N, C-alpha and C positions, 0 to 999 in steps of 0.2 A: 369627446374627441381623444382621438389615440395620437400620441406624439412618438415618433419612431426617433431612435438615437441619432445624434448627429454624427456624421463621418469625420474621422479624425483629419483635421488639416495638415497637409504636407508642409514641411518647413522649405521655403525656398533657398535657404541659406544652407550650402553644403557642410558648413563647419558645424552647425547645430544638428542636422540629421545624420552625420558620420559617413557621408558618401563620398569622402574625398579621394578614394582610391582611382576613380574615373577622371578627376580633374587635375591631379597632381601632375606636373611635368617632372619627368624622370630625373633631370639634371637637379631639379629643386629639392628632389627626395634624397637624392645622392649628397647634396650640399649639407643638408640637415643631418644625415648620417655620419658626415665627416665632422661637422661641429660638435655632435653628441660624442663621438669616439674620442676626439682631441680633448674635450672637457675631462673625460674619465681617465684619459692617460696622464694629463697634468695633474689631476686631483683624484687619486686612485682611492683616497679614504673617503670620499664623499658617500653618504649613505642615503641622503634624501633622493628620491627618484623624479625627475623632472616631469611636467605635464607634455612638455612638446618643446619645439623650436619656433620662434617668431623669425622669420627671414625675408630679406628683401629680394623680390622676384627678378630683379636686375642686375644686382651686384652680387648676389648669392651671400652676402654677409648676414649673420644671424646670432641669436643667443638664446640660451636655455631658458624656459619659464618654468619656474618651481611652485608657484601658487597664483591663485585667483585667475579670473578671466582676463587673456591678454588684451591690452589695447594697441591696436595696431594702426601703423600709418597706411595711407592709401596703397602704396606699392609693396606693402608687406602681407606676407601671408602666414597662417599658422599650422604647423605640421604637428599633429599629436604623436605622442610616442608609441602609440601602437600601430602607426604606419612607419616609424623609424626602425624600431627593434626588429621586425621579422627579416629585414635585409641585411642585418649585421652580421659579419662573420668573424 
């Protein structure tokens, strides 16, 4: 009997497979960029690079995540730094 390799299973979770670009609301992305920029204006000597921003989808309040996998509330989403930095000017 010959066994064929199993095809890779696609993750239904966009955070895990990195396809956030199509799902992110532009207003959320801008709010995450503002949070990121504000943090570095207030703390210019900070050398640790964040993993991203955990942000509330309704209030646009958020905070930088520096380590570990973020634990999110149901109305929050995580925006990785790779999505935030390209739009900074």
